[in-house]
C-alpha positions, 0 to 999 in steps of 0.5 A: 748350191752344191758348194754351199751344201758341203761347206755347211754339211747339209744334205738336201735342198730342203735343208737349204730352203730352211736356212735361207727362210731362217736368215731372212726372217732374221734379217727382217726382223732385225731391221723392223726392230732397229727403228723402235730401238733408235727412236728409244735411245733418241737417235735419229737421222738429224744427228748425224749430219749432212756429210754423205759418209759420216752422216747418212752412210754411218746412220744406215750402218748402225740402223742396219 
C-alpha cells in the first residue's frame, strides 16, 4: 500500500479507501449502463457469431 500511496501522492489510508470506492462505483456503473446501451444500438451476442475469439471475446470486450 505504501507504494500506491507514494505513486498517487496521498498521505492517509482514508484517501486510499476513497479512491478504491470511486473505482468500484465507476466500474460497476459502466457495466450497468453497457447492457441498455448495447440494446439501444441493437447489438447483442448473436451478432458476433460462435467463434470464441471474435465472437464471445469481442462482444464482452465491447461490453466492458
